[in-house]
C-alpha positions as a Python dict, from the first residue, in 0.01 Angstrom:
ca = {
    (1, 'X'): (0, 0, 0),
    (2, 'X'): (-340, 100, -174),
    (3, 'X'): (-208, -60, -472),
    (4, 'X'): (-127, -389, -291),
    (5, 'X'): (-520, -371, -155),
    (6, 'X'): (-639, -289, -490),
    (7, 'X'): (-496, -613, -621),
    (8, 'X'): (-598, -819, -364),
    (9, 'X'): (-952, -705, -374),
    (10, 'X'): (-950, -729, -765),
    (11, 'X'): (-812, -1114, -733),
    (12, 'X'): (-915, -1460, -615),
    (13, 'X'): (-835, -1768, -770),
    (14, 'X'): (-1038, -2034, -825),
    (15, 'X'): (-866, -2359, -816),
    (16, 'X'): (-774, -2528, -1092),
    (17, 'X'): (-874, -2886, -1001),
    (18, 'X'): (-1241, -2727, -895),
    (19, 'X'): (-1228, -2588, -1243),
    (20, 'X'): (-1157, -2892, -1413),
    (21, 'X'): (-1431, -3038, -1205),
    (22, 'X'): (-1698, -2841, -1309),
    (23, 'X'): (-1617, -2825, -1635),
    (24, 'X'): (-1651, -3261, -1653),
    (25, 'X'): (-1996, -3168, -1493),
    (26, 'X'): (-2081, -2938, -1705),
    (27, 'X'): (-2031, -3148, -2019),
    (28, 'X'): (-2268, -3433, -1868),
    (29, 'X'): (-2557, -3167, -1872),
    (30, 'X'): (-2802, -3120, -2176),
    (31, 'X'): (-2731, -2783, -2374),
    (32, 'X'): (-3074, -2652, -2282),
    (33, 'X'): (-2950, -2657, -1942),
    (34, 'X'): (-2655, -2487, -1988),
    (35, 'X'): (-2809, -2133, -1964),
    (36, 'X'): (-2534, -1892, -1896),
    (37, 'X'): (-2301, -2026, -2191),
    (38, 'X'): (-2325, -1638, -2329),
    (39, 'X'): (-2180, -1525, -1997),
    (40, 'X'): (-1787, -1448, -1965),
    (41, 'X'): (-1791, -1251, -1667),
    (42, 'X'): (-1548, -1097, -1380),
    (43, 'X'): (-1673, -1093, -1062),
    (44, 'X'): (-1564, -820, -829),
    (45, 'X'): (-1439, -929, -501),
    (46, 'X'): (-1474, -664, -304),
    (47, 'X'): (-1757, -690, -5),
    (48, 'X'): (-1785, -1035, -107),
    (49, 'X'): (-1754, -1298, 145),
    (50, 'X'): (-1515, -1578, 23),
    (51, 'X'): (-1756, -1875, 17),
    (52, 'X'): (-2034, -1710, -131),
    (53, 'X'): (-1767, -1597, -460),
    (54, 'X'): (-1682, -1956, -469),
    (55, 'X'): (-2044, -2090, -473),
    (56, 'X'): (-2123, -1781, -770),
    (57, 'X'): (-1786, -1914, -957),
    (58, 'X'): (-1915, -2265, -941),
    (59, 'X'): (-2288, -2201, -1027),
    (60, 'X'): (-2179, -1988, -1341),
    (61, 'X'): (-1932, -2259, -1468),
    (62, 'X'): (-2163, -2527, -1387),
    (63, 'X'): (-2432, -2370, -1648),
    (64, 'X'): (-2206, -2300, -1886),
    (65, 'X'): (-2035, -1988, -1842),
    (66, 'X'): (-1698, -1864, -1823),
    (67, 'X'): (-1560, -1708, -1509),
    (68, 'X'): (-1220, -1468, -1511),
    (69, 'X'): (-1017, -1492, -1229),
    (70, 'X'): (-858, -1130, -1302),
    (71, 'X'): (-957, -824, -1459),
    (72, 'X'): (-797, -731, -1754),
    (73, 'X'): (-936, -428, -1934),
    (74, 'X'): (-831, -566, -2290),
    (75, 'X'): (-1092, -881, -2226),
    (76, 'X'): (-1386, -839, -2370),
    (77, 'X'): (-1658, -929, -2075),
    (78, 'X'): (-1989, -993, -2117),
    (79, 'X'): (-2059, -845, -1766),
    (80, 'X'): (-1855, -733, -1483),
    (81, 'X'): (-2054, -836, -1132),
    (82, 'X'): (-2010, -604, -845),
    (83, 'X'): (-2160, -640, -518),
    (84, 'X'): (-2504, -467, -491),
    (85, 'X'): (-2333, -204, -219),
    (86, 'X'): (-2034, -126, -480),
    (87, 'X'): (-2054, 193, -660),
    (88, 'X'): (-1921, 329, -993),
    (89, 'X'): (-1666, 551, -796),
    (90, 'X'): (-1536, 281, -596),
    (91, 'X'): (-1552, -5, -867),
    (92, 'X'): (-1294, 269, -1061),
    (93, 'X'): (-1078, 302, -726),
    (94, 'X'): (-1038, -76, -692),
    (95, 'X'): (-942, -114, -1055),
    (96, 'X'): (-753, 192, -1108),
    (97, 'X'): (-1009, 257, -1427),
    (98, 'X'): (-1080, 611, -1566),
    (99, 'X'): (-1393, 531, -1722),
    (100, 'X'): (-1615, 217, -1739),
    (101, 'X'): (-1830, 320, -1986),
    (102, 'X'): (-1741, 44, -2201),
    (103, 'X'): (-1857, -201, -1941),
    (104, 'X'): (-2166, -365, -1867),
    (105, 'X'): (-2133, -334, -1484),
    (106, 'X'): (-2426, -547, -1310),
    (107, 'X'): (-2515, -601, -947),
    (108, 'X'): (-2500, -978, -810),
    (109, 'X'): (-2865, -983, -707),
    (110, 'X'): (-2903, -983, -1098),
    (111, 'X'): (-2668, -1308, -1131),
    (112, 'X'): (-2882, -1463, -817),
    (113, 'X'): (-3176, -1389, -986),
    (114, 'X'): (-3052, -1581, -1291),
    (115, 'X'): (-2918, -1875, -1079),
    (116, 'X'): (-3257, -1896, -913),
    (117, 'X'): (-3510, -1897, -1248),
    (118, 'X'): (-3225, -2114, -1415),
    (119, 'X'): (-3240, -1877, -1681),
    (120, 'X'): (-3036, -1560, -1801),
    (121, 'X'): (-3293, -1254, -1677),
    (122, 'X'): (-3277, -903, -1812),
    (123, 'X'): (-3008, -719, -1657),
    (124, 'X'): (-3128, -380, -1730),
    (125, 'X'): (-3264, -302, -1392),
    (126, 'X'): (-2972, -422, -1222),
    (127, 'X'): (-2709, -250, -1443),
    (128, 'X'): (-2480, 47, -1291),
    (129, 'X'): (-2387, 349, -1517),
    (130, 'X'): (-2135, 603, -1553),
    (131, 'X'): (-2367, 881, -1484),
    (132, 'X'): (-2418, 758, -1132),
    (133, 'X'): (-2105, 946, -1047),
    (134, 'X'): (-2272, 1290, -1125),
    (135, 'X'): (-2560, 1170, -933),
    (136, 'X'): (-2314, 1073, -660),
    (137, 'X'): (-2156, 1423, -675),
    (138, 'X'): (-2475, 1629, -650),
    (139, 'X'): (-2555, 1421, -357),
    (140, 'X'): (-2251, 1479, -196),
    (141, 'X'): (-2276, 1862, -242),
    (142, 'X'): (-2622, 1876, -78),
    (143, 'X'): (-2499, 1668, 237),
    (144, 'X'): (-2212, 1896, 244),
    (145, 'X'): (-2435, 2209, 231),
    (146, 'X'): (-2664, 2134, 498),
    (147, 'X'): (-2395, 1965, 711),
    (148, 'X'): (-2297, 2337, 814),
    (149, 'X'): (-2674, 2404, 976),
    (150, 'X'): (-2721, 2061, 1116),
    (151, 'X'): (-2473, 1815, 1332),
    (152, 'X'): (-2456, 1479, 1136),
    (153, 'X'): (-2521, 1171, 1308),
    (154, 'X'): (-2227, 916, 1293),
    (155, 'X'): (-2368, 607, 1096),
    (156, 'X'): (-2428, 288, 1315),
    (157, 'X'): (-2248, 0, 1159),
    (158, 'X'): (-2428, -279, 1063),
    (159, 'X'): (-2427, -560, 1344),
    (160, 'X'): (-2430, -827, 1092),
    (161, 'X'): (-2116, -704, 935),
    (162, 'X'): (-1962, -719, 1300),
    (163, 'X'): (-2059, -1081, 1391),
    (164, 'X'): (-2220, -1382, 1212),
    (165, 'X'): (-2396, -1463, 1553),
    (166, 'X'): (-2489, -1134, 1723),
    (167, 'X'): (-2818, -1141, 1909),
    (168, 'X'): (-3169, -997, 1844),
    (169, 'X'): (-3225, -1038, 2161),
    (170, 'X'): (-3297, -677, 2380),
    (171, 'X'): (-3247, -798, 2691),
    (172, 'X'): (-2904, -577, 2775),
    (173, 'X'): (-3139, -257, 2803),
    (174, 'X'): (-3237, -126, 3149),
    (175, 'X'): (-3597, -238, 3184),
    (176, 'X'): (-3800, 25, 3388),
    (177, 'X'): (-3511, 285, 3367),
    (178, 'X'): (-3830, 528, 3459),
    (179, 'X'): (-3949, 307, 3758),
    (180, 'X'): (-4290, 582, 3791),
    (181, 'X'): (-4366, 524, 3419),
    (182, 'X'): (-4364, 134, 3406),
    (183, 'X'): (-4746, 119, 3396),
    (184, 'X'): (-4716, 377, 3082),
    (185, 'X'): (-4522, 159, 2868),
    (186, 'X'): (-4659, -7, 2580),
    (187, 'X'): (-4763, -382, 2642),
    (188, 'X'): (-4570, -566, 2346),
    (189, 'X'): (-4739, -753, 2100),
    (190, 'X'): (-4780, -1126, 2195),
    (191, 'X'): (-4945, -1264, 1908),
    (192, 'X'): (-4634, -1349, 1706),
    (193, 'X'): (-4459, -1509, 1991),
    (194, 'X'): (-4385, -1854, 1990),
    (195, 'X'): (-4549, -1936, 2363),
    (196, 'X'): (-4849, -1733, 2198),
    (197, 'X'): (-4890, -1996, 1885),
    (198, 'X'): (-5005, -2370, 1875),
    (199, 'X'): (-4743, -2602, 1780),
    (200, 'X'): (-5049, -2854, 1651),
    (201, 'X'): (-5137, -2583, 1367),
    (202, 'X'): (-4744, -2427, 1317),
    (203, 'X'): (-4646, -2190, 998),
    (204, 'X'): (-4505, -2454, 741),
    (205, 'X'): (-4118, -2438, 744),
    (206, 'X'): (-4061, -2292, 390),
    (207, 'X'): (-3652, -2382, 455),
    (208, 'X'): (-3681, -2713, 632),
    (209, 'X'): (-3401, -2835, 370),
    (210, 'X'): (-3183, -2558, 494),
    (211, 'X'): (-3229, -2572, 910),
    (212, 'X'): (-3197, -2929, 873),
    (213, 'X'): (-2817, -2900, 760),
    (214, 'X'): (-2800, -2601, 1034),
    (215, 'X'): (-2931, -2857, 1307),
    (216, 'X'): (-2694, -3050, 1231),
    (217, 'X'): (-2406, -2814, 1278),
    (218, 'X'): (-2563, -2694, 1618),
    (219, 'X'): (-2540, -3056, 1748),
    (220, 'X'): (-2157, -3071, 1624),
    (221, 'X'): (-2093, -2700, 1762),
    (222, 'X'): (-2216, -2795, 2135),
    (223, 'X'): (-2031, -3153, 2112),
    (224, 'X'): (-1747, -2947, 2120),
    (225, 'X'): (-1855, -2679, 2343),
    (226, 'X'): (-1835, -2394, 2103),
    (227, 'X'): (-2175, -2307, 2262),
    (228, 'X'): (-2113, -1913, 2076),
    (229, 'X'): (-2146, -2097, 1750),
    (230, 'X'): (-2436, -2311, 1844),
    (231, 'X'): (-2620, -2026, 1931),
    (232, 'X'): (-2567, -1822, 1661),
    (233, 'X'): (-2705, -2120, 1445),
    (234, 'X'): (-3008, -2168, 1698),
    (235, 'X'): (-3072, -1829, 1610),
    (236, 'X'): (-3084, -1830, 1223),
    (237, 'X'): (-3249, -2188, 1247),
    (238, 'X'): (-3537, -1976, 1459),
    (239, 'X'): (-3549, -1683, 1190),
    (240, 'X'): (-3536, -1914, 909),
    (241, 'X'): (-3876, -2123, 1025),
    (242, 'X'): (-4051, -1791, 1051),
    (243, 'X'): (-3925, -1662, 733),
    (244, 'X'): (-4249, -1693, 514),
    (245, 'X'): (-4109, -1800, 206),
    (246, 'X'): (-3840, -1998, 61),
    (247, 'X'): (-3487, -1820, 67),
    (248, 'X'): (-3419, -1756, -319),
    (249, 'X'): (-3079, -1497, -275),
    (250, 'X'): (-2770, -1460, -78),
    (251, 'X'): (-2912, -1092, -30),
    (252, 'X'): (-3245, -1229, 132),
    (253, 'X'): (-3050, -1408, 374),
    (254, 'X'): (-2854, -1160, 490),
    (255, 'X'): (-3122, -915, 553),
    (256, 'X'): (-3284, -1157, 814),
    (257, 'X'): (-3250, -1105, 1157),
    (258, 'X'): (-2941, -1277, 1343),
    (259, 'X'): (-2770, -1372, 1023),
    (260, 'X'): (-2499, -1228, 949),
    (261, 'X'): (-2277, -1246, 593),
    (262, 'X'): (-2097, -1572, 708),
    (263, 'X'): (-2402, -1740, 778),
    (264, 'X'): (-2569, -1606, 462),
    (265, 'X'): (-2296, -1770, 257),
    (266, 'X'): (-2379, -2108, 431),
    (267, 'X'): (-2754, -2057, 411),
    (268, 'X'): (-2700, -1984, 18),
    (269, 'X'): (-2494, -2269, -31),
    (270, 'X'): (-2730, -2522, 136),
    (271, 'X'): (-2997, -2346, -109),
    (272, 'X'): (-2786, -2384, -421),
    (273, 'X'): (-2666, -2721, -404),
    (274, 'X'): (-2829, -2856, -126),
    (275, 'X'): (-2522, -2950, 43),
    (276, 'X'): (-2275, -2769, 329),
    (277, 'X'): (-1946, -2842, 303),
    (278, 'X'): (-1875, -2768, 645),
    (279, 'X'): (-2077, -2972, 759),
    (280, 'X'): (-1964, -3222, 543),
    (281, 'X'): (-1621, -3207, 684),
    (282, 'X'): (-1769, -3264, 1049),
    (283, 'X'): (-1923, -3556, 952),
    (284, 'X'): (-1596, -3720, 801),
    (285, 'X'): (-1402, -3594, 1118),
    (286, 'X'): (-1332, -3939, 1320),
    (287, 'X'): (-1237, -3703, 1597),
    (288, 'X'): (-1597, -3516, 1595),
    (289, 'X'): (-1793, -3855, 1565),
    (290, 'X'): (-1634, -3969, 1915),
    (291, 'X'): (-1642, -3668, 2048),
    (292, 'X'): (-2037, -3672, 1965),
    (293, 'X'): (-2040, -4038, 2130),
    (294, 'X'): (-1909, -3926, 2454),
    (295, 'X'): (-2084, -3661, 2501),
    (296, 'X'): (-2375, -3924, 2498),
    (297, 'X'): (-2252, -4062, 2786),
    (298, 'X'): (-2464, -3947, 3065),
    (299, 'X'): (-2282, -3712, 3341),
    (300, 'X'): (-1997, -3611, 3067),
    (301, 'X'): (-1985, -3287, 2899),
    (302, 'X'): (-1807, -3142, 2588),
    (303, 'X'): (-1479, -3066, 2817),
    (304, 'X'): (-1465, -3374, 2941),
    (305, 'X'): (-1527, -3576, 2617),
    (306, 'X'): (-1232, -3355, 2489),
    (307, 'X'): (-1023, -3497, 2764),
    (308, 'X'): (-1074, -3849, 2721),
    (309, 'X'): (-1050, -3793, 2367),
    (310, 'X'): (-679, -3649, 2461),
    (311, 'X'): (-608, -3943, 2664),
    (312, 'X'): (-634, -4177, 2361),
    (313, 'X'): (-1004, -4321, 2448),
    (314, 'X'): (-1175, -4391, 2154),
    (315, 'X'): (-1479, -4631, 2209),
    (316, 'X'): (-1724, -4671, 2518),
    (317, 'X'): (-1550, -4980, 2598),
    (318, 'X'): (-1195, -4787, 2632),
    (319, 'X'): (-1379, -4571, 2882),
    (320, 'X'): (-1537, -4842, 3067),
    (321, 'X'): (-1199, -5062, 3043),
    (322, 'X'): (-909, -4779, 3133),
    (323, 'X'): (-1107, -4418, 3180),
    (324, 'X'): (-1107, -4271, 3559),
    (325, 'X'): (-1495, -4233, 3594),
    (326, 'X'): (-1678, -4086, 3868),
    (327, 'X'): (-2011, -4269, 4014),
    (328, 'X'): (-2244, -4078, 3762),
    (329, 'X'): (-2020, -4151, 3430),
    (330, 'X'): (-1961, -4511, 3520),
    (331, 'X'): (-2363, -4555, 3517),
    (332, 'X'): (-2400, -4361, 3213),
    (333, 'X'): (-2134, -4565, 3073),
    (334, 'X'): (-2261, -4924, 3175),
    (335, 'X'): (-2647, -4827, 3067),
    (336, 'X'): (-2536, -4613, 2728),
    (337, 'X'): (-2719, -4811, 2514),
    (338, 'X'): (-3037, -4780, 2717),
    (339, 'X'): (-3014, -4441, 2768),
    (340, 'X'): (-2983, -4339, 2413),
    (341, 'X'): (-3298, -4543, 2299),
    (342, 'X'): (-3603, -4354, 2377),
    (343, 'X'): (-3904, -4546, 2479),
    (344, 'X'): (-4263, -4564, 2398),
    (345, 'X'): (-4503, -4352, 2578),
    (346, 'X'): (-4681, -4657, 2745),
    (347, 'X'): (-4414, -4716, 2900),
    (348, 'X'): (-4360, -4410, 3046),
    (349, 'X'): (-4689, -4397, 3160),
    (350, 'X'): (-4630, -4787, 3322),
    (351, 'X'): (-4334, -4573, 3533),
    (352, 'X'): (-4553, -4262, 3619),
    (353, 'X'): (-4819, -4552, 3761),
    (354, 'X'): (-4548, -4743, 3997),
    (355, 'X'): (-4443, -4380, 4132),
    (356, 'X'): (-4797, -4253, 4207),
    (357, 'X'): (-4917, -4578, 4361),
    (358, 'X'): (-4564, -4565, 4572),
    (359, 'X'): (-4650, -4176, 4679),
    (360, 'X'): (-5016, -4235, 4733),
    (361, 'X'): (-4931, -4521, 4977),
    (362, 'X'): (-4725, -4271, 5184),
    (363, 'X'): (-4975, -3952, 5134),
    (364, 'X'): (-5322, -4014, 5003),
    (365, 'X'): (-5433, -3738, 4785),
    (366, 'X'): (-5087, -3709, 4666),
    (367, 'X'): (-5081, -3528, 4299),
    (368, 'X'): (-4838, -3736, 4063),
    (369, 'X'): (-4807, -3597, 3703),
    (370, 'X'): (-4509, -3696, 3455),
    (371, 'X'): (-4414, -3385, 3225),
    (372, 'X'): (-4188, -3336, 2962),
    (373, 'X'): (-4251, -3484, 2612),
    (374, 'X'): (-4468, -3714, 2777),
    (375, 'X'): (-4733, -3470, 2894),
    (376, 'X'): (-4675, -3288, 2526),
    (377, 'X'): (-4823, -3616, 2371),
    (378, 'X'): (-4484, -3751, 2201),
    (379, 'X'): (-4505, -4085, 2081),
    (380, 'X'): (-4143, -4155, 2257),
    (381, 'X'): (-3979, -4044, 2597),
    (382, 'X'): (-3603, -3980, 2665),
    (383, 'X'): (-3670, -4000, 2992),
    (384, 'X'): (-3951, -3958, 3281),
    (385, 'X'): (-4024, -3638, 3492),
    (386, 'X'): (-4264, -3714, 3762),
    (387, 'X'): (-4383, -3423, 3944),
    (388, 'X'): (-4508, -3464, 4311),
    (389, 'X'): (-4734, -3227, 4489),
    (390, 'X'): (-5044, -3237, 4750),
    (391, 'X'): (-5335, -2959, 4742),
    (392, 'X'): (-5309, -2910, 5117),
    (393, 'X'): (-4994, -2712, 5063),
    (394, 'X'): (-4785, -2932, 5368),
    (395, 'X'): (-4852, -3310, 5304),
    (396, 'X'): (-4547, -3322, 5039),
    (397, 'X'): (-4351, -3236, 5286),
    (398, 'X'): (-4244, -3576, 5441),
    (399, 'X'): (-4265, -3781, 5125),
    (400, 'X'): (-3976, -3712, 4942),
    (401, 'X'): (-3721, -3975, 5140),
    (402, 'X'): (-3978, -4224, 5205),
    (403, 'X'): (-4083, -4243, 4859),
    (404, 'X'): (-3723, -4292, 4741),
    (405, 'X'): (-3630, -4551, 4971),
    (406, 'X'): (-3995, -4781, 4918),
    (407, 'X'): (-3917, -4745, 4532),
    (408, 'X'): (-3548, -4869, 4642),
    (409, 'X'): (-3682, -5150, 4851),
    (410, 'X'): (-3867, -5270, 4556),
    (411, 'X'): (-3598, -5296, 4305),
    (412, 'X'): (-3797, -5021, 4089),
    (413, 'X'): (-3475, -4771, 4127),
    (414, 'X'): (-3148, -4924, 4055),
    (415, 'X'): (-2865, -4641, 4037),
    (416, 'X'): (-2901, -4301, 4196),
    (417, 'X'): (-2755, -3996, 3932),
    (418, 'X'): (-2808, -3714, 4187),
    (419, 'X'): (-3025, -3833, 4518),
    (420, 'X'): (-3102, -3513, 4657),
    (421, 'X'): (-3103, -3186, 4477),
    (422, 'X'): (-3238, -2880, 4664),
    (423, 'X'): (-3382, -2526, 4503),
    (424, 'X'): (-3564, -2343, 4738),
    (425, 'X'): (-3894, -2537, 4844),
    (426, 'X'): (-3824, -2805, 4597),
    (427, 'X'): (-3628, -3136, 4573),
    (428, 'X'): (-3539, -3328, 4324),
    (429, 'X'): (-3391, -3661, 4277),
    (430, 'X'): (-3214, -3800, 3944),
    (431, 'X'): (-3165, -4181, 3925),
    (432, 'X'): (-3260, -4473, 3695),
    (433, 'X'): (-3531, -4719, 3693),
    (434, 'X'): (-3652, -5013, 3581),
    (435, 'X'): (-3995, -5173, 3509),
    (436, 'X'): (-4020, -5562, 3651),
    (437, 'X'): (-4030, -5806, 3392),
    (438, 'X'): (-3829, -5967, 3063),
    (439, 'X'): (-3642, -5743, 2855),
    (440, 'X'): (-3712, -5409, 3050),
    (441, 'X'): (-3465, -5129, 2964),
    (442, 'X'): (-3293, -4917, 3238),
    (443, 'X'): (-3491, -4580, 3220),
    (444, 'X'): (-3374, -4217, 3317),
    (445, 'X'): (-3619, -4087, 3582),
    (446, 'X'): (-3646, -3724, 3790),
    (447, 'X'): (-3882, -3696, 4084),
    (448, 'X'): (-3957, -3370, 4156),
    (449, 'X'): (-4164, -3262, 4501),
    (450, 'X'): (-4296, -2923, 4507),
    (451, 'X'): (-4511, -2684, 4719),
    (452, 'X'): (-4872, -2677, 4586),
    (453, 'X'): (-4832, -2295, 4579),
    (454, 'X'): (-4554, -2367, 4324),
    (455, 'X'): (-4684, -2662, 4151),
    (456, 'X'): (-4839, -2456, 3826),
    (457, 'X'): (-4506, -2282, 3734),
    (458, 'X'): (-4330, -2601, 3794),
    (459, 'X'): (-4548, -2763, 3538),
    (460, 'X'): (-4512, -2540, 3266),
    (461, 'X'): (-4163, -2524, 3352),
    (462, 'X'): (-4124, -2916, 3323),
    (463, 'X'): (-4369, -2989, 3069),
    (464, 'X'): (-4140, -2724, 2816),
    (465, 'X'): (-4092, -2770, 2551),
    (466, 'X'): (-3732, -2588, 2600),
    (467, 'X'): (-3788, -2346, 2271),
    (468, 'X'): (-4139, -2252, 2447),
    (469, 'X'): (-4027, -2229, 2769),
    (470, 'X'): (-3748, -1994, 2608),
    (471, 'X'): (-4030, -1785, 2451),
    (472, 'X'): (-4207, -1746, 2782),
    (473, 'X'): (-3927, -1599, 2978),
    (474, 'X'): (-3833, -1318, 2659),
    (475, 'X'): (-4199, -1262, 2668),
    (476, 'X'): (-4169, -1177, 3049),
    (477, 'X'): (-3874, -986, 3023),
    (478, 'X'): (-4043, -755, 2762),
    (479, 'X'): (-4306, -720, 3041),
    (480, 'X'): (-4091, -682, 3321),
    (481, 'X'): (-4156, -991, 3466),
    (482, 'X'): (-3976, -1307, 3504),
    (483, 'X'): (-4055, -1662, 3532),
    (484, 'X'): (-3912, -1996, 3624),
    (485, 'X'): (-4002, -2314, 3817),
    (486, 'X'): (-4109, -2184, 4126),
    (487, 'X'): (-4291, -1845, 4046),
    (488, 'X'): (-4373, -1607, 3813),
    (489, 'X'): (-4291, -1256, 3965),
    (490, 'X'): (-4392, -883, 3832),
    (491, 'X'): (-4227, -543, 3852),
    (492, 'X'): (-3863, -699, 3807),
    (493, 'X'): (-3563, -455, 3732),
    (494, 'X'): (-3272, -554, 3480),
    (495, 'X'): (-2971, -368, 3401),
    (496, 'X'): (-2798, -598, 3100),
    (497, 'X'): (-2834, -949, 3251),
    (498, 'X'): (-2833, -854, 3621),
    (499, 'X'): (-3162, -806, 3801),
    (500, 'X'): (-3162, -506, 4001),
    (501, 'X'): (-3489, -558, 4170),
    (502, 'X'): (-3610, -954, 4196),
    (503, 'X'): (-4001, -835, 4133),
    (504, 'X'): (-4273, -943, 4367),
    (505, 'X'): (-4467, -1329, 4340),
    (506, 'X'): (-4770, -1330, 4136),
    (507, 'X'): (-5053, -1618, 4293),
    (508, 'X'): (-5068, -1858, 4032),
    (509, 'X'): (-5329, -2118, 4126),
    (510, 'X'): (-5352, -2298, 3771),
    (511, 'X'): (-5122, -2297, 3444),
    (512, 'X'): (-5385, -2079, 3304),
    (513, 'X'): (-5326, -1826, 3547),
    (514, 'X'): (-4985, -1780, 3433),
    (515, 'X'): (-5074, -1754, 3069),
    (516, 'X'): (-5344, -1517, 3161),
    (517, 'X'): (-5072, -1284, 3319),
    (518, 'X'): (-4866, -1251, 3030),
    (519, 'X'): (-5150, -1166, 2840),
    (520, 'X'): (-5135, -1504, 2586),
    (521, 'X'): (-5401, -1778, 2543),
    (522, 'X'): (-5360, -2065, 2719),
    (523, 'X'): (-5180, -2366, 2551),
    (524, 'X'): (-5265, -2682, 2665),
    (525, 'X'): (-4928, -2942, 2696),
    (526, 'X'): (-4971, -3092, 2337),
    (527, 'X'): (-4970, -2752, 2179),
    (528, 'X'): (-4642, -2648, 2324),
    (529, 'X'): (-4420, -2864, 2150),
    (530, 'X'): (-4235, -2660, 1951),
}
């Protein structure tokens, strides 16, 4: 059994077609660019992900070197490459060797360094030598001796080896286990949180060429309802954006939070080649392109899109003519192109003024504020969210239904999507509007009426961005607080995702007061566009 496993570990075939293709590409390169021409290597596959192994072999061949697919002790290798965590004793067991004194055994990090710098680097600092066995034996003896007196802790496995998409969040812990000691907890450092930073002076993304490709993967996985992979990629993107320098090796990518071995393979593939084969497969898949198109229909999620595809529909026209659509989907299909087209902020301002004038005609002194990307200062908007309240705390109550009736009567509101959604003391309408005049397009609009006591938290929530809001919520959890569109609460107790105690509402008369309670600098809306 062990012999079979050793054989499998020691052999991975590199397809002949790929090898021939690389050879043709290599022959076109100038001689000076074939900086690995002196290499004739065997790469021990143990501990190396298959995709990464293929990339390493491809790069060595591309830059003039030779790669042997199987180990043969009679061959004269320039180097035998092993994963950085492989030691000499394990290598000997895998290859069934008594000695490696006649082999030049070098870590993969040396090969990565050569590829990164586009030249042959000195290998001595990366070389493994036979004498490491005696060092390991002496270390083993020390551990064995001391283990008689001290209980050895079981090693904790690396979480990234278990899953490529592990969470770096610590919300699963019981927040406030010792309720009497909450006041003595060390407050979290806030300056590094996204919500504490201005989006107008962001740290440059040194890995944009990588994150751009990964963002496309997120969109694809979202369209196929693969939420866990989408979440894993999103976390990796956030990690890479914060990384202070360009990724220069597989090992560097693998060492970062939220990045497992398989994601490191993909990151290193992009870093090396500028492309991602998996993404190209997705982009060439007609099914995935159709699913993406269907998920852009308002009122249809990934599950519905897959059902439509299984029923044989392939175009928006197919849906309009043949599919059994609910009211929302009929509107989404009919106005598909209008909804996809982002409006200039000037048009969003016109829409806000129409709603504001109608609301003020019903109740003088009313506040009507457009939120979302418009309030964050973006040049275009996907839809318009208008938040409505009144400073006296009560006059907002009778505005909602009258306002919608007036806007429909004037022809401004053309279609209902969700006519009335109630969450606590807030009321929300989701629909479609159209400004008067020639060549105007239908636009998505939400009207939310809130009590003045909830206005500040609602402003923060509906202004966004989504990334900024996630950061705020996670910071709240670290401080045993919670934040949503209704209120900021303190003294919250959690066990995992469950709230054992909801906490008590903190008065927040202004947006500034929300930031102050969280001990972070106030950021105006245009600085929240993360």
